[in-house]
C-alpha positions, 0 to 999 in steps of 0.5 A: 506322901507318895507310896512307892510301888517297886517293879522288877523291870524298866517299864510297867503299863499303867493298867498293870501298875493299878493292879499291882498297887491294889487300886484295881482288882482286875483289868476291867476295874482299871479300865473303868477308873481310866474312863472315868478320868480318875487317873493322872500321870505326872500331873496330867490326866491319863486314859490309856491303860497301856501308858508306859511308866518308868522309874520316878513316874507318879500316878494319882488315883483318887487320894492315892499317890503312887510312885514307880520305883525300880530295883 
């Protein structure tokens, strides 16, 4: 079951989302997760920390499923 991660703007970058959700402590940890191939966005592997995410996008990191929500 996805865990909603609310954001205040229309868009958030993947590295920021990982920190906001508590999956990564800092940008270095987020970068390491992405480099290890441990992150997927909407079912596709993703390695770009700057990937833009919008309302409804789902990010899978290990056993965590995060869903971006606005509002």
